[in-house]
C-alpha positions as CSV (number, residue, x, y, z in Angstrom):
1,X,104.5,46.0,65.8
2,X,103.3,46.1,69.4
3,X,103.5,43.0,71.5
4,X,100.3,40.9,71.7
5,X,99.0,38.7,74.5
6,X,100.5,35.2,74.5
7,X,103.5,36.4,72.5
8,X,107.1,36.5,73.9
9,X,108.2,40.0,75.0
10,X,111.5,41.1,73.3
11,X,114.3,41.6,75.8
12,X,115.2,45.3,76.5
13,X,117.5,47.2,78.8
14,X,116.7,50.7,80.0
15,X,118.1,53.1,82.7
16,X,116.3,52.6,86.0
17,X,116.6,53.5,89.7
18,X,119.2,51.3,91.2
19,X,121.0,50.7,87.8
20,X,120.0,49.5,84.4
21,X,117.0,47.3,84.1
22,X,117.1,44.3,81.8
23,X,113.9,42.3,81.3
24,X,115.7,39.0,80.8
25,X,117.3,39.5,84.2
26,X,113.9,38.7,85.7
27,X,113.4,35.4,83.8
28,X,111.9,32.8,86.2
29,X,109.7,35.6,87.9
30,X,106.5,37.0,86.8
31,X,106.8,40.7,85.9
32,X,104.3,43.5,86.3
33,X,105.3,46.3,84.0
34,X,103.2,49.4,84.6
35,X,103.4,52.5,82.5
36,X,102.3,55.8,84.1
37,X,102.2,59.4,82.8
38,X,104.3,61.4,85.3
39,X,106.0,61.3,88.6
40,X,104.5,63.3,91.5
41,X,101.0,63.6,89.9
42,X,97.9,62.6,91.9
43,X,96.9,59.5,89.9
44,X,100.5,58.2,89.5
45,X,101.2,58.8,93.2
46,X,98.1,56.8,94.2
47,X,99.0,54.0,91.8
48,X,102.6,53.8,93.1
49,X,101.4,53.7,96.7
50,X,98.9,50.9,96.0
51,X,101.7,48.8,94.3
52,X,103.9,49.6,97.2
53,X,101.3,48.5,99.8
54,X,100.6,45.2,98.0
55,X,104.2,44.6,97.1
56,X,104.7,41.8,99.7
57,X,101.7,40.0,98.2
58,X,103.2,40.4,94.6
59,X,106.5,39.0,95.9
60,X,104.7,36.1,97.6
61,X,103.1,35.4,94.2
62,X,106.6,35.3,92.6
63,X,106.3,38.6,90.8
64,X,108.4,41.7,90.5
65,X,106.9,45.2,89.8
66,X,108.5,47.7,87.5
67,X,107.2,51.2,86.8
68,X,107.9,53.0,83.6
69,X,107.5,56.6,82.5
70,X,109.3,59.2,80.4
71,X,110.6,61.1,83.5
72,X,114.3,61.5,84.1
73,X,116.2,59.2,86.3
74,X,116.6,62.0,88.8
75,X,112.9,62.6,88.9
76,X,112.4,58.8,89.4
77,X,115.0,58.7,92.2
78,X,113.1,61.5,94.1
79,X,109.7,60.0,93.4
80,X,110.8,56.5,94.6
81,X,112.4,57.9,97.8
82,X,109.4,60.1,98.6
83,X,106.9,57.2,98.3
84,X,109.4,54.6,99.6
85,X,108.7,52.4,96.6
86,X,110.4,49.0,96.9
87,X,110.7,48.4,93.2
88,X,112.6,49.9,90.2
89,X,111.3,52.8,88.1
90,X,112.5,52.8,84.4
91,X,113.4,56.1,82.8
92,X,112.2,55.9,79.2
93,X,113.1,59.3,78.0
94,X,113.6,58.1,74.4
95,X,110.3,56.2,74.5
96,X,111.9,52.9,73.3
97,X,110.0,50.8,75.9
98,X,106.8,52.8,75.5
99,X,107.0,52.1,71.7
100,X,107.5,48.4,72.3
101,X,104.2,48.3,74.2
102,X,102.5,51.0,72.1
103,X,101.4,53.1,75.1
104,X,102.1,56.6,73.7
105,X,98.7,58.2,72.7
106,X,97.3,61.6,71.9
107,X,95.4,62.7,75.0
108,X,93.4,65.8,75.9
109,X,94.8,67.8,78.8
110,X,93.2,71.1,79.7
111,X,91.5,71.2,76.3
112,X,94.8,70.7,74.4
113,X,96.0,67.6,72.5
114,X,99.2,66.3,74.0
115,X,101.3,63.2,73.4
116,X,101.7,61.1,76.5
117,X,101.7,57.7,78.1
118,X,98.3,56.0,78.4
119,X,98.2,54.4,81.8
120,X,98.7,50.7,81.0
121,X,99.8,47.6,82.8
122,X,101.3,44.4,81.4
123,X,101.8,41.0,83.1
124,X,104.6,38.9,81.8
125,X,105.0,35.3,82.9
126,X,108.1,33.6,84.2
127,X,109.0,32.4,80.7
128,X,108.9,36.0,79.3
129,X,105.5,35.7,77.6
130,X,102.9,38.5,77.8
131,X,99.8,37.1,79.6
132,X,97.7,40.1,80.4
133,X,97.3,43.7,79.4
134,X,95.2,46.6,80.6
135,X,95.1,49.9,78.7
136,X,93.5,53.2,79.6
137,X,93.6,52.2,83.2
138,X,91.6,53.9,85.9
139,X,93.5,53.7,89.2
140,X,90.8,52.7,91.7
141,X,90.8,48.9,92.2
142,X,93.3,48.3,89.4
143,X,96.2,47.1,91.5
144,X,94.0,44.5,93.2
145,X,92.9,43.2,89.8
146,X,96.5,42.8,88.7
147,X,97.4,41.0,91.9
148,X,94.6,38.5,91.2
149,X,95.8,38.0,87.6
150,X,99.4,37.4,88.9
151,X,98.2,34.9,91.5
152,X,96.3,33.1,88.8
153,X,99.3,32.5,86.6
């Protein structure tokens, strides 16, 4: 059963850049959890850079950003270093976190059906409750919209 808005998010731990990430470790902060299809692809790079550039504003609003994809930890370490991302990237190779948020979808890529992550973002409040969700995200303008939502919490 996927998590619904205004419901508590179950705690989870997953491997991430800089060591294991545990959601409950961020209690007391707002959390922006963004799921993206793949490291080093154009849309995911643009989205990562936009989160990076607005990161000081997210911090000022009391929020932490965490990116999630099915890429390996090694891929994440390289992607994070290349883009100089100031936040953790979770490696969800077993899709446990993706399943929790129901972001795995059948997508068309080059005319073929493939299983992959639907670009999605979730905002969790300081008490661990899901407050906002965006699914099927288009990158342009998205990060600004999330910042507004976080500032409004």
